[in-house]
Every structure is written in structure tokens, then in C-alpha cells.
C-alpha positions as CSV (number, residue, x, y, z in Angstrom):
1,M,34.9,22.1,1.2
2,W,38.1,20.9,-0.9
3,G,37.1,23.0,-4.0
4,R,37.2,26.1,-2.0
5,L,40.7,25.1,0.3
6,K,42.3,24.3,-2.8
7,F,41.3,27.5,-4.7
8,V,42.8,28.9,-1.2
9,F,46.3,26.9,-0.9
10,L,46.6,27.5,-4.9
11,A,46.1,31.3,-3.7
12,A,48.7,31.0,-1.1
13,V,51.4,29.2,-3.1
14,A,51.0,31.7,-6.3
15,H,51.7,34.7,-3.7
16,V,55.2,32.8,-2.7
17,A,56.0,31.3,-6.1
18,A,55.3,35.1,-7.1
19,A,59.3,35.2,-7.2
20,C,59.6,32.9,-10.0
21,C,57.0,33.3,-12.2
22,S,56.9,37.0,-13.0
23,A,58.3,39.6,-15.6
24,N,61.3,39.5,-14.3
25,A,62.0,36.4,-12.2
26,K,64.9,36.4,-9.9
27,E,67.1,33.3,-9.7
28,I,66.2,30.4,-7.9
29,D,68.0,30.6,-3.9
30,R,69.0,27.1,-2.9
31,A,67.5,26.8,0.7
32,D,63.9,26.8,-1.3
33,L,65.1,24.3,-3.4
34,Y,64.8,22.2,-0.2
35,R,61.5,23.6,0.7
36,A,57.8,22.4,-0.5
37,Q,54.2,23.4,0.9
38,S,51.8,21.3,1.2
39,V,48.1,21.3,3.2
40,T,47.2,19.6,6.1
41,N,44.3,19.1,8.7
42,G,45.3,21.1,12.0
43,F,48.5,20.2,14.1
44,G,48.0,16.4,14.4
45,E,51.5,14.5,14.0
46,A,49.2,12.0,12.0
47,N,48.1,14.7,9.5
48,R,51.2,16.0,9.0
49,V,53.2,12.8,8.5
50,R,50.7,12.4,5.7
51,A,51.5,15.9,4.5
52,L,55.5,15.3,4.9
53,A,55.5,12.3,2.2
54,P,54.7,14.4,-1.2
55,S,56.8,17.4,0.2
56,L,60.0,15.0,-0.2
57,T,59.2,14.0,-3.2
58,E,58.8,17.4,-4.6
59,V,62.0,18.2,-2.8
60,L,64.1,14.9,-4.3
61,V,62.7,16.1,-7.3
62,K,63.1,19.2,-7.7
63,V,66.7,19.5,-6.0
64,S,68.0,16.7,-8.8
65,G,65.8,17.8,-11.8
66,D,64.8,14.3,-12.4
67,P,60.9,13.7,-12.3
68,R,61.2,10.2,-13.1
69,L,62.0,9.6,-8.9
70,T,58.5,10.4,-8.3
71,S,57.6,6.4,-9.7
72,D,60.5,5.3,-7.9
73,P,59.2,2.8,-5.2
74,R,62.8,3.5,-3.6
75,V,60.9,7.5,-3.1
76,V,57.9,5.9,-1.5
77,E,59.2,4.2,0.9
78,M,61.3,7.4,1.9
79,A,58.7,9.5,1.9
80,A,56.9,7.0,4.3
81,R,59.6,8.0,6.6
82,A,59.8,11.6,5.7
83,A,59.6,13.2,9.1
84,D,63.5,11.9,9.7
85,Y,64.8,14.3,6.8
86,V,62.5,17.6,7.9
87,K,64.7,20.4,10.0
88,D,61.9,23.0,10.1
89,F,58.5,23.2,9.4
90,S,56.0,26.4,10.2
91,Y,51.7,26.3,9.5
92,R,49.6,28.8,8.4
93,D,45.8,29.2,8.7
94,L,44.6,28.8,5.4
95,L,41.2,30.4,6.3
96,N,43.3,33.8,6.5
97,N,42.6,33.2,10.4
98,R,38.0,33.4,10.5
99,P,36.7,32.1,13.1
100,P,35.8,28.2,12.9
101,H,32.4,27.0,11.6
102,D,30.6,25.5,14.6
103,E,31.1,21.8,12.9
104,Q,35.4,22.3,12.7
105,G,37.2,22.6,15.4
106,T,40.5,23.9,15.8
107,Y,42.1,20.3,16.0
108,D,41.5,20.0,12.1
109,R,41.1,23.2,10.9
110,P,43.2,23.3,7.1
111,Q,46.6,24.4,7.6
112,Y,49.6,25.9,4.8
113,L,52.3,23.5,6.1
114,T,55.8,24.7,4.6
115,T,58.8,22.4,5.6
116,D,62.1,22.8,5.5
117,F,64.2,19.4,4.9
118,E,68.2,19.1,5.9
119,P,70.1,19.6,2.2
120,D,72.7,16.8,3.6
121,K,70.1,14.6,4.1
122,I,68.6,15.1,1.0
123,D,71.6,14.8,-0.7
124,A,72.7,11.8,0.9
125,L,69.0,10.5,0.0
126,L,69.9,11.3,-3.6
127,A,73.1,9.8,-3.5
128,S,71.6,6.3,-2.8
129,L,69.1,7.1,-5.4
130,T,72.0,7.3,-8.1
131,R,71.5,10.9,-8.5
132,K,73.1,14.2,-7.3
133,P,72.2,17.7,-6.5
134,W,71.8,19.9,-9.8
135,S,74.1,22.5,-8.4
136,S,74.7,24.4,-11.8
137,R,72.9,27.9,-12.3
138,R,69.0,27.4,-13.1
139,P,68.6,29.3,-16.4
140,V,65.8,31.6,-16.5
141,V,62.4,30.4,-18.8
142,V,60.3,32.4,-20.7
143,A,57.1,31.2,-20.9
144,L,55.0,31.4,-24.6
145,F,51.8,29.4,-24.2
146,D,48.8,29.6,-26.5
147,V,45.2,28.4,-25.6
148,K,42.6,27.1,-27.5
149,P,39.8,26.9,-24.8
150,M,37.0,24.5,-24.7
151,K,34.6,27.6,-26.0
152,G,35.6,31.2,-26.9
153,N,38.3,32.6,-28.5
154,G,41.6,32.0,-28.3
155,F,44.8,33.4,-26.6
156,A,47.9,34.2,-25.4
157,L,48.8,33.4,-21.5
158,A,49.9,36.4,-20.1
159,Q,51.0,38.1,-17.0
160,D,48.2,40.5,-17.3
161,G,45.7,39.2,-20.0
162,D,41.8,39.0,-18.3
163,A,40.7,36.1,-21.2
164,A,38.1,33.3,-19.4
165,N,40.4,31.0,-17.2
166,A,43.8,32.8,-17.6
167,A,44.1,34.0,-13.9
168,D,43.6,30.1,-12.9
169,M,45.4,29.2,-15.1
170,R,48.6,32.1,-14.8
171,T,48.3,30.8,-10.7
172,A,48.4,26.7,-11.7
173,L,51.9,27.9,-13.8
174,M,53.5,29.6,-10.7
175,V,52.5,26.7,-8.5
176,A,54.5,24.3,-11.2
177,A,57.3,26.2,-12.0
178,R,57.9,26.8,-7.8
179,Q,57.6,23.0,-7.2
180,A,59.6,22.0,-10.1
181,G,62.8,25.1,-8.8
182,I,62.4,26.9,-12.5
183,P,62.8,30.7,-12.5
184,L,60.0,31.4,-14.8
185,V,59.2,34.9,-17.3
186,L,55.9,35.1,-18.5
187,P,55.4,38.1,-20.0
188,G,53.0,40.9,-20.6
189,Q,50.4,40.8,-23.3
190,D,52.3,43.8,-25.0
191,N,55.0,41.4,-25.3
192,I,53.5,38.4,-26.5
193,R,55.0,37.2,-29.8
194,S,54.1,34.2,-32.4
195,T,56.6,31.4,-31.8
196,R,55.2,29.3,-34.6
197,D,57.7,27.9,-37.1
198,E,60.5,30.2,-35.2
199,K,64.1,29.0,-35.9
200,P,66.5,28.5,-32.9
201,E,68.0,31.9,-33.5
202,A,64.9,34.0,-33.4
203,L,64.3,32.0,-29.9
204,A,67.5,32.6,-28.6
205,S,66.8,36.2,-29.3
206,M,63.3,36.5,-28.3
207,A,64.3,34.9,-24.6
208,K,67.1,37.7,-23.9
209,T,64.7,40.3,-24.8
210,L,61.8,39.2,-22.3
211,G,64.6,38.5,-19.7
212,G,65.3,35.8,-19.9
213,D,67.4,32.8,-21.0
214,L,65.4,30.5,-23.2
215,V,61.9,30.0,-24.5
216,L,60.0,27.5,-23.8
217,A,56.8,27.6,-26.1
218,G,53.3,25.7,-26.1
219,T,50.3,25.0,-27.8
220,M,47.5,23.7,-25.3
221,A,43.9,22.8,-26.6
222,W,41.1,21.2,-25.2
223,R,40.0,18.2,-27.0
224,D,36.7,16.2,-26.7
225,E,38.2,13.2,-28.1
226,A,40.6,13.4,-25.4
227,L,38.7,14.0,-22.5
228,G,41.2,16.8,-21.3
229,W,43.6,19.2,-22.9
230,V,46.5,18.2,-25.3
231,A,49.6,20.2,-25.1
232,D,52.5,20.5,-26.9
233,W,56.2,21.8,-25.7
234,R,59.2,22.7,-27.2
235,L,62.4,23.6,-25.7
236,L,65.5,24.7,-27.4
237,A,68.3,24.1,-25.1
238,N,72.0,22.3,-25.0
239,G,71.9,23.1,-28.8
240,K,69.2,20.4,-29.5
241,D,65.4,21.2,-30.1
242,Y,63.3,19.2,-27.5
243,R,59.5,18.4,-28.2
244,W,57.3,16.6,-25.8
245,Q,53.3,15.6,-25.9
246,V,51.0,15.3,-22.5
247,R,47.2,14.2,-23.7
248,G,43.8,14.7,-21.7
249,V,45.2,16.2,-18.9
250,S,43.8,18.9,-16.3
251,F,45.4,22.6,-17.4
252,D,47.3,21.9,-13.8
253,D,48.5,19.4,-14.6
254,A,49.9,20.2,-18.1
255,F,51.6,22.8,-16.6
256,R,53.3,20.7,-14.1
257,N,54.3,18.4,-17.1
258,A,55.5,21.5,-18.9
259,M,57.5,22.7,-15.9
260,L,59.3,18.9,-14.8
261,G,60.0,18.4,-18.5
262,T,61.8,21.2,-18.7
263,V,63.2,20.4,-15.3
264,Q,64.8,17.2,-17.0
265,I,66.6,18.5,-19.6
266,L,68.0,21.3,-18.1
267,S,69.0,19.5,-15.6
268,G,70.8,16.7,-18.2
269,N,68.0,14.4,-16.8
270,G,66.8,13.3,-20.7
271,Q,64.3,13.4,-22.8
272,P,60.6,13.8,-21.4
273,E,58.4,11.4,-23.0
274,A,55.4,11.7,-24.1
275,V,51.9,11.4,-21.6
276,T,48.8,10.3,-22.1
277,S,46.0,10.2,-19.0
278,A,44.6,6.8,-18.4
279,R,41.2,8.5,-17.2
């Protein structure tokens, strides 16, 4: 059941995220930084409270640009009281208003929960964590990723490619970009160029040509010995060449690592650390 709901949820999030992951990415609206989406069952308060906790964590990371907050025990305590910082929320039926099954009542029907948090309260929470909002303009990032799957030929992830799993990967990338608050450009197949051994000047020129400010270059390869994907990321920003890696993860987690590492660098919160899955 959850597999089907997860697909519906990701498709809905991808629709919302399309503005920040497209051939013509728009700058992030401030209100979007204080908004998060999650899945809950029905309209009960107890279920809503549980869904609000990860949403608050997402917003704190997105507004500050510091993904290290996810492991801060103080944030865990704040997330338990996430309802105290809510400005507004709304529901949308994940099953597109189809009639419930016999065993599924309206009360526990899965819902797509969108939450807007109070900006002043979020900023105050960040101040208590010795963080502050990343208030400067967020650069538009061009994603140029080479993918080497478990089977079949490798491919460049493009906005319009039809390789196996490419559509699911695009959806996962859109979700990751929205959750990190990154305006992202995924070029069309005809505009893909290799970034191997490219010098900084060439990458900067490539970004401008493709409608962005910076290039995030990446290679993703399935490795049996790592029990998952191994991804290497490269971002040229602030006059530095940043590189980091994640190993043994799903492609959803690989894209989250790419986007969170990018927002950490661009917000001035330091170098992302290499990550190896414990699974």
C-alpha cells in the first residue's frame, strides 16, 4: 500500500516542485522556504502532529541552508512541538478523490498535508540555534548528472530523457531540490554536455548558456559492493572547487545528499561531509 501512496505523493510533490526544477527555473519565493509537505492519514490531530515534525525540520534546514540541523537534538525537541509554530495548513487527497475501499474509512484516508510556518517564529528558532536565515538570492543551479545503472547503458539525466528509471529520477531530484530550497535547471537532452575534466571557466560559461548561475556536476553509479548508488558531486562556488561523495544509498537519498550539500555550500555553512550508508 505504501509503495503506491509513495508514488502518488512523489508525483504530487513533483508537480509543486516543477517551478524549481525545469528548463526555466524561477527564483525561490520566500514563502516557499517556510512551507513543507508531508503525508498523513486522515484529518486526526494526532496524525497531523506526527506529520508536522519532519516538516518543521525541513523548513529549519531550508531557511538556514544548514543540513547539519537534522542531527541536532535541540531540533528534535522543537519538532515535537511543531504545531506551536504553524501559521496555516491544508489537506489534499492523495488518491485524487477516488471512493474509499471497503476497509478504508474517510478518517484514515491518506492526505497530502501542506504546512506554512510562521516566518518570525522560525527565524527565532534559528536564532536560538545560533543560525540565521539565508536571506541573499539563491543562485540557479544547473544539474549535469551522468548515471551508470545496474543494468543497461549509462545516460545523462535530462529533462526529457526516456532511459530506464529516468522519469523516477527526475521526480526524486525535483523533490530534493524543493525540500532544499534550490532553484534547479535540468537541461534537455539536446543541451547536455559532458563536464569531465572541465576547467572552472568552462563550467561557469556552461551554466550561463543553460540558464543558470552555477553547475553542479555529478556521477552516479550502482555498485554491488556498496549495496547501492555511489555518487560523486562537484560544485564550483565562492571561488572554490567543492567535492563530496555519498555511498550505498538509494537514488532518492543520493539526490537529497546533492541538494543539501549544495545548499550548505551556497549558504556559507561549510563543506559537506562524505556519507556512507549504514545499511
